[in-house]
The first five atom37 places (N, CA, C, CB, O) and aatype in JSON, in Angstrom:
{
  "aatype": [12, 0, 12, 13, 2, 7, 11, 6, 11, 7, 6, 11, 5, 11, 7, 13, 6, 12, 11, 6, 7, 6, 9, 6, 16, 9, 9, 7, 0, 15, 19, 11, 19, 6, 7, 3, 13, 11, 15, 3, 7, 3, 19, 10, 19, 5, 7, 9, 19, 2, 7, 15, 10, 11, 16, 11, 7, 2, 10, 1, 19, 6, 6, 7, 0, 11, 9, 11, 0, 2, 19, 6, 0, 0, 2, 0, 15, 19, 1, 7, 6, 9, 0, 7, 2, 19, 16, 19, 11, 3, 15, 10, 5, 10, 7, 6, 15, 0, 11, 9, 0, 7, 3, 9, 9, 16, 11, 9, 10, 15, 9, 6, 14, 7, 0, 19, 10, 8, 7, 8, 4, 15, 19, 15, 0, 9, 6, 14, 6, 0, 7, 2, 6, 14, 0, 9, 19, 5, 11, 14, 11, 11, 6, 0],
  "atom_mask": [
    [1, 1, 1, 1, 1],
    [1, 1, 1, 1, 1],
    [1, 1, 1, 1, 1],
    [1, 1, 1, 1, 1],
    [1, 1, 1, 1, 1],
    [1, 1, 1, 0, 1],
    [1, 1, 1, 1, 1],
    [1, 1, 1, 1, 1],
    [1, 1, 1, 1, 1],
    [1, 1, 1, 0, 1],
    [1, 1, 1, 1, 1],
    [1, 1, 1, 1, 1],
    [1, 1, 1, 1, 1],
    [1, 1, 1, 1, 1],
    [1, 1, 1, 0, 1],
    [1, 1, 1, 1, 1],
    [1, 1, 1, 1, 1],
    [1, 1, 1, 1, 1],
    [1, 1, 1, 1, 1],
    [1, 1, 1, 1, 1],
    [1, 1, 1, 0, 1],
    [1, 1, 1, 1, 1],
    [1, 1, 1, 1, 1],
    [1, 1, 1, 1, 1],
    [1, 1, 1, 1, 1],
    [1, 1, 1, 1, 1],
    [1, 1, 1, 1, 1],
    [1, 1, 1, 0, 1],
    [1, 1, 1, 1, 1],
    [1, 1, 1, 1, 1],
    [1, 1, 1, 1, 1],
    [1, 1, 1, 1, 1],
    [1, 1, 1, 1, 1],
    [1, 1, 1, 1, 1],
    [1, 1, 1, 0, 1],
    [1, 1, 1, 1, 1],
    [1, 1, 1, 1, 1],
    [1, 1, 1, 1, 1],
    [1, 1, 1, 1, 1],
    [1, 1, 1, 1, 1],
    [1, 1, 1, 0, 1],
    [1, 1, 1, 1, 1],
    [1, 1, 1, 1, 1],
    [1, 1, 1, 1, 1],
    [1, 1, 1, 1, 1],
    [1, 1, 1, 1, 1],
    [1, 1, 1, 0, 1],
    [1, 1, 1, 1, 1],
    [1, 1, 1, 1, 1],
    [1, 1, 1, 1, 1],
    [1, 1, 1, 0, 1],
    [1, 1, 1, 1, 1],
    [1, 1, 1, 1, 1],
    [1, 1, 1, 1, 1],
    [1, 1, 1, 1, 1],
    [1, 1, 1, 1, 1],
    [1, 1, 1, 0, 1],
    [1, 1, 1, 1, 1],
    [1, 1, 1, 1, 1],
    [1, 1, 1, 1, 1],
    [1, 1, 1, 1, 1],
    [1, 1, 1, 1, 1],
    [1, 1, 1, 1, 1],
    [1, 1, 1, 0, 1],
    [1, 1, 1, 1, 1],
    [1, 1, 1, 1, 1],
    [1, 1, 1, 1, 1],
    [1, 1, 1, 1, 1],
    [1, 1, 1, 1, 1],
    [1, 1, 1, 1, 1],
    [1, 1, 1, 1, 1],
    [1, 1, 1, 1, 1],
    [1, 1, 1, 1, 1],
    [1, 1, 1, 1, 1],
    [1, 1, 1, 1, 1],
    [1, 1, 1, 1, 1],
    [1, 1, 1, 1, 1],
    [1, 1, 1, 1, 1],
    [1, 1, 1, 1, 1],
    [1, 1, 1, 0, 1],
    [1, 1, 1, 1, 1],
    [1, 1, 1, 1, 1],
    [1, 1, 1, 1, 1],
    [1, 1, 1, 0, 1],
    [1, 1, 1, 1, 1],
    [1, 1, 1, 1, 1],
    [1, 1, 1, 1, 1],
    [1, 1, 1, 1, 1],
    [1, 1, 1, 1, 1],
    [1, 1, 1, 1, 1],
    [1, 1, 1, 1, 1],
    [1, 1, 1, 1, 1],
    [1, 1, 1, 1, 1],
    [1, 1, 1, 1, 1],
    [1, 1, 1, 0, 1],
    [1, 1, 1, 1, 1],
    [1, 1, 1, 1, 1],
    [1, 1, 1, 1, 1],
    [1, 1, 1, 1, 1],
    [1, 1, 1, 1, 1],
    [1, 1, 1, 1, 1],
    [1, 1, 1, 0, 1],
    [1, 1, 1, 1, 1],
    [1, 1, 1, 1, 1],
    [1, 1, 1, 1, 1],
    [1, 1, 1, 1, 1],
    [1, 1, 1, 1, 1],
    [1, 1, 1, 1, 1],
    [1, 1, 1, 1, 1],
    [1, 1, 1, 1, 1],
    [1, 1, 1, 1, 1],
    [1, 1, 1, 1, 1],
    [1, 1, 1, 1, 1],
    [1, 1, 1, 0, 1],
    [1, 1, 1, 1, 1],
    [1, 1, 1, 1, 1],
    [1, 1, 1, 1, 1],
    [1, 1, 1, 1, 1],
    [1, 1, 1, 0, 1],
    [1, 1, 1, 1, 1],
    [1, 1, 1, 1, 1],
    [1, 1, 1, 1, 1],
    [1, 1, 1, 1, 1],
    [1, 1, 1, 1, 1],
    [1, 1, 1, 1, 1],
    [1, 1, 1, 1, 1],
    [1, 1, 1, 1, 1],
    [1, 1, 1, 1, 1],
    [1, 1, 1, 1, 1],
    [1, 1, 1, 1, 1],
    [1, 1, 1, 0, 1],
    [1, 1, 1, 1, 1],
    [1, 1, 1, 1, 1],
    [1, 1, 1, 1, 1],
    [1, 1, 1, 1, 1],
    [1, 1, 1, 1, 1],
    [1, 1, 1, 1, 1],
    [1, 1, 1, 1, 1],
    [1, 1, 1, 1, 1],
    [1, 1, 1, 1, 1],
    [1, 1, 1, 1, 1],
    [1, 1, 1, 1, 1],
    [1, 1, 1, 1, 1],
    [1, 1, 1, 1, 1]
  ],
  "atom_positions": [
    [[116.04, 165.05, 116.94], [115.68, 163.97, 117.83], [114.68, 164.47, 118.85], [116.93, 163.38, 118.51], [114.91, 165.5, 119.49]],
    [[113.6, 163.77, 119.02], [112.59, 164.14, 120.01], [113.15, 163.87, 121.41], [111.27, 163.35, 119.78], [113.93, 162.94, 121.61]],
    [[112.75, 164.68, 122.33], [113.25, 164.53, 123.69], [112.08, 164.37, 124.65], [114.13, 165.74, 124.09], [110.95, 164.7, 124.3]],
    [[112.34, 163.88, 125.85], [111.3, 163.69, 126.85], [111.27, 164.89, 127.78], [111.53, 162.39, 127.65], [112.31, 165.41, 128.18]],
    [[110.07, 165.33, 128.13], [109.87, 166.45, 129.04], [109.75, 165.97, 130.47], [108.64, 167.23, 128.65], [109.45, 164.81, 130.72]],
    [[109.98, 166.9, 131.43], [109.68, 166.63, 132.82], [108.18, 166.71, 133.01], [0.0, 0.0, 0.0], [107.44, 166.82, 132.03]],
    [[107.7, 166.64, 134.26], [106.26, 166.61, 134.52], [105.58, 167.95, 134.25], [106.01, 166.2, 135.96], [104.41, 167.98, 133.87]],
    [[106.3, 169.03, 134.42], [105.7, 170.34, 134.16], [106.3, 170.92, 132.89], [105.93, 171.31, 135.35], [107.45, 170.66, 132.56]],
    [[105.48, 171.71, 132.17], [106.0, 172.33, 130.95], [107.16, 173.24, 131.31], [104.89, 173.13, 130.21], [107.13, 173.98, 132.29]],
    [[108.19, 173.16, 130.48], [109.36, 173.98, 130.71], [110.36, 173.35, 131.67], [0.0, 0.0, 0.0], [111.53, 173.73, 131.68]],
    [[109.91, 172.38, 132.48], [110.81, 171.71, 133.41], [111.6, 170.67, 132.63], [110.03, 171.06, 134.59], [111.01, 169.86, 131.91]],
    [[112.9, 170.68, 132.77], [113.71, 169.7, 132.06], [114.26, 168.71, 133.07], [114.86, 170.37, 131.27], [114.82, 169.09, 134.1]],
    [[114.09, 167.43, 132.75], [114.73, 166.41, 133.56], [115.92, 165.93, 132.77], [113.75, 165.23, 133.9], [116.06, 166.26, 131.59]],
    [[116.79, 165.17, 133.41], [117.96, 164.67, 132.72], [117.5, 163.83, 131.55], [118.86, 163.85, 133.67], [116.57, 163.04, 131.67]],
    [[118.17, 164.0, 130.41], [117.89, 163.11, 129.28], [116.97, 163.71, 128.26], [0.0, 0.0, 0.0], [117.11, 164.87, 127.88]],
    [[116.01, 162.91, 127.82], [115.19, 163.25, 126.68], [114.06, 164.2, 127.02], [114.63, 162.02, 126.07], [113.6, 164.27, 128.16]],
    [[113.63, 164.92, 126.01], [112.48, 165.81, 126.14], [111.51, 165.42, 125.03], [112.89, 167.33, 126.05], [111.87, 165.44, 123.85]],
    [[110.29, 165.05, 125.4], [109.29, 164.68, 124.41], [108.18, 165.71, 124.47], [108.73, 163.22, 124.66], [107.49, 165.83, 125.49]],
    [[108.0, 166.46, 123.41], [106.98, 167.49, 123.39], [105.62, 166.85, 123.17], [107.27, 168.53, 122.29], [105.5, 165.87, 122.44]],
    [[104.59, 167.41, 123.81], [103.26, 166.82, 123.75], [102.77, 166.61, 122.33], [102.29, 167.69, 124.49], [102.12, 165.59, 122.06]],
    [[103.04, 167.51, 121.42], [102.59, 167.38, 120.05], [103.29, 166.27, 119.29], [0.0, 0.0, 0.0], [102.81, 165.83, 118.24]],
    [[104.44, 165.81, 119.81], [105.2, 164.77, 119.14], [104.83, 163.37, 119.6], [106.67, 165.0, 119.37], [105.22, 162.39, 118.96]],
    [[104.09, 163.25, 120.71], [103.68, 161.94, 121.22], [102.57, 161.41, 120.31], [103.19, 162.02, 122.71], [101.51, 162.01, 120.19]],
    [[102.84, 160.27, 119.68], [101.86, 159.69, 118.77], [100.84, 158.84, 119.52], [102.56, 158.84, 117.71], [99.66, 158.83, 119.17]],
    [[101.28, 158.12, 120.55], [100.4, 157.23, 121.29], [100.58, 157.4, 122.79], [100.65, 155.77, 120.89], [101.71, 157.43, 123.28]],
    [[99.47, 157.51, 123.5], [99.49, 157.55, 124.96], [98.65, 156.38, 125.45], [98.95, 158.92, 125.51], [97.47, 156.27, 125.13]],
    [[99.27, 155.5, 126.23], [98.54, 154.41, 126.89], [98.3, 154.91, 128.29], [99.34, 153.02, 126.86], [99.17, 154.82, 129.16]],
    [[97.1, 155.44, 128.52], [96.75, 156.1, 129.77], [96.75, 155.19, 130.97], [0.0, 0.0, 0.0], [96.78, 153.97, 130.84]],
    [[96.71, 155.8, 132.17], [96.78, 155.06, 133.42], [95.65, 154.05, 133.58], [96.77, 156.02, 134.58], [95.83, 153.04, 134.26]],
    [[94.5, 154.29, 132.98], [93.36, 153.37, 133.11], [93.29, 152.37, 131.96], [92.06, 154.16, 133.18], [92.33, 151.6, 131.87]],
    [[94.3, 152.36, 131.08], [94.28, 151.5, 129.9], [95.15, 150.26, 130.12], [94.78, 152.27, 128.65], [96.24, 150.34, 130.68]],
    [[94.62, 149.1, 129.68], [95.37, 147.84, 129.72], [95.42, 147.29, 128.3], [94.72, 146.81, 130.71], [94.38, 147.02, 127.7]],
    [[96.64, 147.12, 127.77], [96.82, 146.59, 126.42], [97.24, 145.13, 126.54], [97.88, 147.43, 125.62], [98.23, 144.82, 127.21]],
    [[96.5, 144.23, 125.88], [96.82, 142.81, 125.85], [97.22, 142.45, 124.41], [95.61, 141.92, 126.34], [96.44, 142.68, 123.49]],
    [[98.42, 141.9, 124.22], [98.87, 141.52, 122.88], [100.04, 142.35, 122.42], [0.0, 0.0, 0.0], [100.65, 143.08, 123.2]],
    [[100.35, 142.22, 121.14], [101.5, 142.91, 120.57], [101.13, 144.33, 120.16], [102.05, 142.13, 119.36], [100.11, 144.55, 119.51]],
    [[101.97, 145.29, 120.55], [101.74, 146.7, 120.26], [102.91, 147.22, 119.45], [101.55, 147.53, 121.57], [104.06, 147.13, 119.89]],
    [[102.64, 147.77, 118.24], [103.69, 148.32, 117.38], [103.35, 149.76, 117.02], [103.86, 147.47, 116.09], [102.19, 150.12, 116.84]],
    [[104.41, 150.59, 116.92], [104.23, 151.99, 116.57], [105.47, 152.48, 115.82], [103.97, 152.86, 117.83], [106.57, 151.97, 116.02]],
    [[105.27, 153.48, 114.97], [106.39, 154.13, 114.3], [106.76, 155.43, 115.01], [106.06, 154.4, 112.82], [107.81, 156.01, 114.74]],
    [[105.89, 155.9, 115.91], [106.11, 157.18, 116.57], [106.43, 157.04, 118.04], [0.0, 0.0, 0.0], [106.65, 155.94, 118.54]],
    [[106.45, 158.18, 118.74], [106.75, 158.21, 120.16], [105.58, 157.65, 120.96], [107.08, 159.64, 120.62], [104.42, 157.88, 120.62]],
    [[105.9, 156.91, 122.04], [104.88, 156.25, 122.85], [105.1, 156.61, 124.32], [104.91, 154.7, 122.65], [106.22, 156.56, 124.82]],
    [[104.02, 156.97, 124.99], [104.02, 157.26, 126.42], [103.15, 156.22, 127.1], [103.5, 158.71, 126.71], [101.98, 156.07, 126.75]],
    [[103.71, 155.48, 128.07], [102.96, 154.45, 128.77], [102.75, 154.88, 130.21], [103.69, 153.08, 128.71], [103.7, 155.14, 130.95]],
    [[101.46, 154.94, 130.6], [101.1, 155.25, 131.98], [100.31, 154.09, 132.58], [100.27, 156.56, 132.04], [100.13, 154.02, 133.8]],
    [[99.84, 153.17, 131.73], [99.0, 152.06, 132.17], [99.73, 150.73, 132.14], [0.0, 0.0, 0.0], [100.89, 150.64, 132.56]],
    [[99.03, 149.68, 131.64], [99.55, 148.32, 131.66], [99.64, 147.78, 130.24], [98.65, 147.4, 132.52], [98.73, 147.96, 129.44]],
    [[100.77, 147.11, 129.92], [100.95, 146.47, 128.62], [101.41, 145.03, 128.87], [101.99, 147.26, 127.73], [102.41, 144.8, 129.56]],
    [[100.68, 144.06, 128.31], [101.05, 142.64, 128.38], [101.18, 142.13, 126.95], [100.01, 141.8, 129.19], [100.22, 142.23, 126.18]],
    [[102.32, 141.59, 126.59], [102.54, 141.08, 125.22], [103.9, 141.51, 124.73], [0.0, 0.0, 0.0], [104.92, 141.03, 125.24]],
    [[103.95, 142.39, 123.76], [105.21, 142.99, 123.32], [104.94, 144.44, 122.94], [105.84, 142.2, 122.12], [103.84, 144.79, 122.53]],
    [[105.98, 145.28, 123.07], [105.84, 146.69, 122.73], [107.05, 147.08, 121.89], [105.73, 147.59, 124.02], [108.18, 147.03, 122.37]],
    [[106.8, 147.47, 120.64], [107.87, 147.88, 119.73], [107.53, 149.22, 119.12], [108.11, 146.82, 118.63], [106.42, 149.42, 118.62]],
    [[108.49, 150.14, 119.17], [108.31, 151.42, 118.5], [109.62, 151.84, 117.85], [107.83, 152.5, 119.5], [110.7, 151.61, 118.39]],
    [[109.5, 152.45, 116.66], [110.67, 153.0, 115.98], [111.02, 154.35, 116.56], [110.43, 153.11, 114.47], [112.09, 154.89, 116.29]],
    [[110.11, 154.9, 117.36], [110.31, 156.2, 118.0], [110.81, 156.04, 119.42], [0.0, 0.0, 0.0], [111.42, 155.03, 119.78]],
    [[110.56, 157.06, 120.23], [110.98, 157.09, 121.62], [109.89, 156.54, 122.52], [111.34, 158.52, 122.04], [108.7, 156.59, 122.19]],
    [[110.3, 156.01, 123.66], [109.37, 155.42, 124.62], [109.6, 156.04, 125.98], [109.53, 153.89, 124.68], [110.74, 156.19, 126.43]],
    [[108.51, 156.4, 126.64], [108.59, 156.86, 128.03], [107.63, 156.02, 128.85], [108.27, 158.39, 128.17], [106.44, 155.96, 128.54]],
    [[108.14, 155.39, 129.9], [107.34, 154.57, 130.8], [107.31, 155.31, 132.13], [107.93, 153.11, 130.96], [108.32, 155.41, 132.82]],
    [[106.13, 155.83, 132.48], [106.02, 156.65, 133.67], [105.87, 155.82, 134.94], [104.86, 157.6, 133.54], [105.52, 154.65, 134.88]],
    [[106.15, 156.44, 136.06], [106.0, 155.79, 137.36], [104.56, 155.3, 137.51], [106.37, 156.76, 138.52], [103.62, 156.04, 137.22]],
    [[104.4, 154.07, 137.96], [103.07, 153.48, 138.1], [102.69, 152.6, 136.92], [0.0, 0.0, 0.0], [101.79, 151.77, 137.04]],
    [[103.36, 152.76, 135.77], [103.09, 151.93, 134.59], [103.72, 150.56, 134.8], [103.65, 152.6, 133.29], [104.77, 150.43, 135.43]],
    [[103.05, 149.52, 134.25], [103.56, 148.15, 134.37], [103.54, 147.5, 133.01], [102.74, 147.33, 135.39], [102.49, 147.41, 132.37]],
    [[104.7, 147.03, 132.57], [104.82, 146.37, 131.27], [105.32, 144.95, 131.51], [105.77, 147.16, 130.31], [106.4, 144.75, 132.07]],
    [[104.54, 143.97, 131.06], [104.97, 142.57, 131.09], [105.14, 142.18, 129.63], [103.94, 141.61, 131.85], [104.26, 141.56, 129.04]],
    [[106.28, 142.56, 129.06], [106.49, 142.39, 127.62], [107.94, 142.65, 127.29], [105.57, 143.34, 126.82], [108.65, 143.31, 128.04]],
    [[108.38, 142.12, 126.16], [109.66, 142.52, 125.6], [109.44, 143.88, 124.94], [110.21, 141.45, 124.57], [108.42, 144.11, 124.31]],
    [[110.41, 144.77, 125.1], [110.28, 146.15, 124.67], [111.42, 146.5, 123.71], [110.28, 147.11, 125.87], [112.57, 146.17, 123.96]],
    [[111.07, 147.2, 122.6], [112.07, 147.72, 121.67], [111.72, 149.17, 121.36], [112.13, 146.87, 120.36], [110.56, 149.51, 121.15]],
    [[112.76, 150.04, 121.34], [112.55, 151.46, 121.04], [113.85, 152.08, 120.57], [112.01, 152.22, 122.27], [114.92, 151.49, 120.73]],
    [[113.75, 153.28, 119.98], [114.94, 154.01, 119.56], [115.65, 154.58, 120.78], [114.56, 155.15, 118.56], [116.86, 154.43, 120.92]],
    [[114.9, 155.22, 121.67], [115.38, 155.77, 122.94], [114.29, 155.48, 123.96], [115.7, 157.33, 122.83], [113.12, 155.38, 123.6]],
    [[114.67, 155.35, 125.23], [113.66, 155.08, 126.25], [114.03, 155.71, 127.58], [113.46, 153.58, 126.42], [115.2, 155.78, 127.95]],
    [[113.01, 156.17, 128.28], [113.14, 156.67, 129.64], [112.14, 155.88, 130.47], [112.88, 158.24, 129.72], [110.94, 155.89, 130.19]],
    [[112.63, 155.18, 131.5], [111.78, 154.3, 132.29], [111.75, 154.75, 133.74], [112.26, 152.84, 132.2], [112.79, 154.91, 134.38]],
    [[110.54, 154.95, 134.25], [110.33, 155.25, 135.67], [109.35, 154.25, 136.27], [109.81, 156.69, 135.85], [109.14, 154.23, 137.48]],
    [[108.75, 153.41, 135.42], [107.8, 152.39, 135.86], [108.46, 151.03, 135.91], [0.0, 0.0, 0.0], [109.67, 150.92, 136.08]],
    [[107.62, 149.97, 135.76], [108.11, 148.6, 135.87], [108.04, 147.88, 134.53], [107.31, 147.84, 136.92], [107.06, 148.0, 133.79]],
    [[109.1, 147.12, 134.22], [109.12, 146.29, 133.01], [109.57, 144.9, 133.41], [110.06, 146.89, 131.91], [110.63, 144.73, 134.0]],
    [[108.75, 143.89, 133.07], [109.13, 142.48, 133.23], [109.27, 141.93, 131.83], [108.06, 141.66, 134.09], [108.29, 141.52, 131.21]],
    [[110.49, 141.93, 131.31], [110.77, 141.5, 129.95], [112.09, 142.08, 129.5], [0.0, 0.0, 0.0], [112.67, 142.92, 130.18]],
    [[112.55, 141.62, 128.36], [113.82, 142.1, 127.81], [113.62, 143.46, 127.15], [114.4, 141.1, 126.8], [112.58, 143.72, 126.55]],
    [[114.62, 144.33, 127.27], [114.55, 145.69, 126.75], [115.69, 145.91, 125.76], [114.62, 146.74, 127.91], [116.86, 145.78, 126.11]],
    [[115.34, 146.23, 124.5], [116.33, 146.53, 123.47], [116.12, 147.96, 123.0], [116.24, 145.53, 122.27], [115.06, 148.3, 122.47]],
    [[117.13, 148.81, 123.21], [117.03, 150.23, 122.87], [118.18, 150.57, 121.93], [117.05, 151.14, 124.15], [119.34, 150.33, 122.25]],
    [[117.84, 151.13, 120.77], [118.83, 151.42, 119.74], [119.9, 152.4, 120.2], [118.13, 151.97, 118.52], [121.09, 152.18, 119.93]],
    [[119.51, 153.46, 120.88], [120.48, 154.48, 121.27], [120.65, 154.6, 122.79], [120.06, 155.81, 120.71], [121.61, 154.07, 123.34]],
    [[119.72, 155.29, 123.47], [119.91, 155.63, 124.87], [118.75, 155.15, 125.75], [120.08, 157.13, 125.02], [117.58, 155.36, 125.43]],
    [[119.1, 154.49, 126.86], [118.12, 154.03, 127.84], [118.42, 154.69, 129.17], [118.13, 152.48, 127.98], [119.55, 154.66, 129.65]],
    [[117.39, 155.29, 129.76], [117.54, 155.94, 131.06], [116.6, 155.29, 132.05], [117.27, 157.46, 130.97], [115.41, 155.17, 131.8]],
    [[117.15, 154.86, 133.19], [116.35, 154.28, 134.25], [116.27, 155.29, 135.39], [116.96, 152.92, 134.75], [117.28, 155.64, 136.0]],
    [[115.05, 155.77, 135.66], [114.84, 156.72, 136.73], [114.86, 156.03, 138.08], [0.0, 0.0, 0.0], [114.92, 154.8, 138.15]],
    [[114.81, 156.81, 139.14], [114.93, 156.26, 140.5], [113.82, 155.28, 140.86], [114.93, 157.39, 141.49], [114.02, 154.44, 141.73]],
    [[112.66, 155.36, 140.2], [111.55, 154.45, 140.51], [111.45, 153.29, 139.51], [110.24, 155.23, 140.52], [110.51, 152.5, 139.59]],
    [[112.41, 153.18, 138.59], [112.38, 152.12, 137.57], [112.68, 150.76, 138.19], [113.4, 152.43, 136.45], [113.51, 150.63, 139.09]],
    [[111.96, 149.74, 137.68], [112.19, 148.35, 138.08], [112.15, 147.51, 136.82], [111.13, 147.86, 139.14], [111.11, 147.41, 136.17]],
    [[113.29, 146.89, 136.48], [113.35, 146.05, 135.29], [113.79, 144.65, 135.7], [114.31, 146.64, 134.24], [114.81, 144.47, 136.36]],
    [[112.99, 143.66, 135.28], [113.33, 142.25, 135.47], [113.47, 141.67, 134.07], [112.23, 141.48, 136.33], [112.49, 141.19, 133.5]],
    [[114.67, 141.7, 133.53], [114.93, 141.23, 132.17], [116.27, 141.74, 131.7], [0.0, 0.0, 0.0], [116.92, 142.54, 132.37]],
    [[116.68, 141.27, 130.56], [117.97, 141.65, 130.0], [117.85, 142.94, 129.2], [118.52, 140.53, 129.11], [116.81, 143.24, 128.62]],
    [[118.94, 143.71, 129.18], [118.98, 145.0, 128.49], [120.08, 144.99, 127.44], [119.2, 146.17, 129.49], [121.19, 144.53, 127.69]],
    [[119.75, 145.51, 126.24], [120.74, 145.76, 125.19], [120.55, 147.22, 124.75], [120.58, 144.75, 123.95], [119.45, 147.61, 124.37]],
    [[121.61, 148.01, 124.81], [121.54, 149.42, 124.42], [122.94, 149.95, 124.12], [120.88, 150.26, 125.53], [123.94, 149.28, 124.41]],
    [[123.02, 151.15, 123.53], [124.31, 151.81, 123.29], [124.73, 152.61, 124.52], [124.22, 152.74, 122.06], [125.9, 152.57, 124.92]],
    [[123.76, 153.34, 125.12], [124.05, 154.22, 126.25], [123.06, 153.89, 127.36], [123.96, 155.74, 125.84], [121.86, 153.79, 127.12]],
    [[123.56, 153.71, 128.59], [122.7, 153.39, 129.72], [122.98, 154.35, 130.86], [122.91, 151.93, 130.19], [124.13, 154.57, 131.25]],
    [[121.9, 154.94, 131.4], [121.99, 155.85, 132.53], [121.07, 155.31, 133.62], [121.6, 157.31, 132.12], [119.88, 155.07, 133.37]],
    [[121.61, 155.13, 134.82], [120.82, 154.57, 135.92], [120.89, 155.52, 137.12], [121.32, 153.15, 136.31], [121.97, 155.81, 137.63]],
    [[119.71, 156.0, 137.57], [119.67, 156.86, 138.75], [119.68, 156.0, 140.0], [118.41, 157.77, 138.72], [119.2, 154.86, 139.98]],
    [[120.22, 156.52, 141.11], [120.18, 155.78, 142.37], [118.74, 155.44, 142.73], [120.85, 156.59, 143.5], [117.85, 156.28, 142.63]],
    [[118.52, 154.19, 143.16], [117.17, 153.74, 143.53], [116.55, 152.84, 142.48], [0.0, 0.0, 0.0], [115.63, 152.08, 142.79]],
    [[117.04, 152.9, 141.24], [116.51, 152.03, 140.18], [116.92, 150.59, 140.47], [117.03, 152.48, 138.78], [117.97, 150.33, 141.05]],
    [[116.05, 149.64, 140.06], [116.3, 148.22, 140.29], [116.4, 147.52, 138.94], [115.17, 147.59, 141.17], [115.55, 147.7, 138.08]],
    [[117.46, 146.71, 138.77], [117.66, 145.95, 137.54], [118.04, 144.53, 137.89], [118.75, 146.6, 136.65], [119.08, 144.29, 138.5]],
    [[117.18, 143.57, 137.5], [117.46, 142.15, 137.67], [117.58, 141.55, 136.28], [116.35, 141.42, 138.51], [116.57, 141.32, 135.62]],
    [[118.81, 141.31, 135.82], [119.01, 140.77, 134.49], [120.41, 141.08, 134.01], [0.0, 0.0, 0.0], [121.22, 141.68, 134.73]],
    [[120.68, 140.68, 132.8], [121.98, 140.93, 132.2], [121.9, 142.22, 131.39], [122.42, 139.75, 131.3], [120.84, 142.61, 130.9]],
    [[123.06, 142.87, 131.27], [123.09, 144.17, 130.61], [124.22, 144.18, 129.59], [123.26, 145.31, 131.63], [125.36, 143.84, 129.92]],
    [[123.91, 144.58, 128.35], [124.91, 144.73, 127.31], [124.88, 146.16, 126.81], [124.67, 143.72, 126.16], [123.9, 146.59, 126.2]],
    [[125.94, 146.9, 127.08], [126.05, 148.29, 126.65], [127.22, 148.38, 125.7], [126.23, 149.27, 127.88], [128.36, 148.1, 126.07]],
    [[126.93, 148.76, 124.44], [127.97, 148.77, 123.42], [127.69, 149.84, 122.39], [128.07, 147.4, 122.75], [126.53, 150.16, 122.11]],
    [[128.75, 150.39, 121.82], [128.61, 151.38, 120.75], [128.13, 150.72, 119.47], [129.94, 152.11, 120.51], [127.68, 151.4, 118.55]],
    [[128.22, 149.39, 119.4], [127.75, 148.66, 118.23], [126.23, 148.59, 118.29], [128.38, 147.23, 118.16], [125.66, 148.21, 119.31]],
    [[125.59, 148.96, 117.19], [124.13, 149.0, 117.14], [123.56, 147.59, 117.24], [123.65, 149.68, 115.85], [123.98, 146.7, 116.5]],
    [[122.58, 147.37, 118.17], [121.97, 146.05, 118.28], [121.17, 145.73, 117.02], [121.07, 145.97, 119.52], [120.5, 146.6, 116.47]],
    [[121.25, 144.48, 116.58], [120.51, 144.06, 115.39], [119.05, 143.86, 115.75], [121.11, 142.77, 114.8], [118.72, 143.4, 116.84]],
    [[118.16, 144.21, 114.82], [116.72, 144.05, 115.03], [116.41, 142.58, 115.23], [115.91, 144.62, 113.85], [116.91, 141.72, 114.5]],
    [[115.59, 142.3, 116.22], [115.18, 140.93, 116.49], [116.23, 140.12, 117.23], [0.0, 0.0, 0.0], [116.03, 138.93, 117.47]],
    [[117.35, 140.75, 117.59], [118.41, 140.05, 118.3], [118.04, 140.01, 119.78], [119.79, 140.74, 118.09], [118.11, 141.02, 120.47]],
    [[117.65, 138.84, 120.25], [117.24, 138.68, 121.64], [118.47, 138.48, 122.52], [116.27, 137.5, 121.79], [119.46, 137.9, 122.06]],
    [[118.43, 138.94, 123.76], [119.53, 138.67, 124.68], [119.73, 137.17, 124.83], [119.27, 139.32, 126.04], [118.77, 136.39, 124.82]],
    [[120.97, 136.77, 124.98], [121.29, 135.35, 125.08], [120.78, 134.77, 126.38], [122.79, 135.13, 124.96], [120.73, 135.45, 127.41]],
    [[120.39, 133.51, 126.35], [119.99, 132.81, 127.55], [121.28, 132.31, 128.21], [118.99, 131.62, 127.24], [122.07, 131.61, 127.58]],
    [[121.47, 132.66, 129.45], [122.68, 132.28, 130.15], [122.4, 131.03, 130.96], [123.19, 133.43, 131.05], [121.46, 130.99, 131.76]],
    [[123.22, 130.01, 130.76], [123.05, 128.78, 131.5], [123.99, 128.77, 132.7], [123.3, 127.55, 130.6], [125.14, 129.19, 132.61]],
    [[123.45, 128.28, 133.83], [124.28, 128.18, 135.02], [125.2, 126.98, 134.86], [123.4, 128.06, 136.3], [124.8, 125.96, 134.28]],
    [[126.42, 127.08, 135.38], [127.34, 125.94, 135.29], [126.78, 124.74, 136.05], [128.75, 126.32, 135.83], [126.16, 124.88, 137.11]],
    [[127.02, 123.57, 135.5], [126.55, 122.35, 136.15], [127.47, 122.02, 137.32], [126.49, 121.15, 135.13], [128.69, 122.17, 137.24]],
    [[126.84, 121.58, 138.41], [127.63, 121.2, 139.59], [128.21, 119.82, 139.35], [126.75, 121.22, 140.9], [127.54, 118.91, 138.87]],
    [[129.48, 119.69, 139.69], [130.13, 118.39, 139.52], [129.8, 117.5, 140.71], [131.67, 118.55, 139.36], [129.75, 117.96, 141.85]],
    [[129.58, 116.21, 140.42], [129.2, 115.26, 141.46], [130.39, 114.81, 142.26], [128.52, 114.07, 140.86], [130.24, 114.0, 143.18]]
  ]
}
């Protein structure tokens, strides 16, 4: 399993370590992606993504990155912002600078102090089905 690295080589942060040679796609800080983005490999986001982002590999969203999209990945580490639903097959880690406005479905969830989550969260050992969107929750009707 590929893991995510800290900012410096050799530095390990909690969770995944992603070696530079294993990153298939880097969306740099000056890059803006409009539309649907799909990948089979590991993805590093430092810039902006609007649309949808799906990868069969691991995803790392760095501090300063902004995603306005539904996101799917095998594993994910988030330190940036996501406005959309997040479905992660195995493990999702929210760093102290993470901001998510959307629903989360994952097997394992780790949240550092300072992270912000506005949405519903489903954490279960049962593997989420592909294409299974989080349910829309209706507010109870007020009685007259």
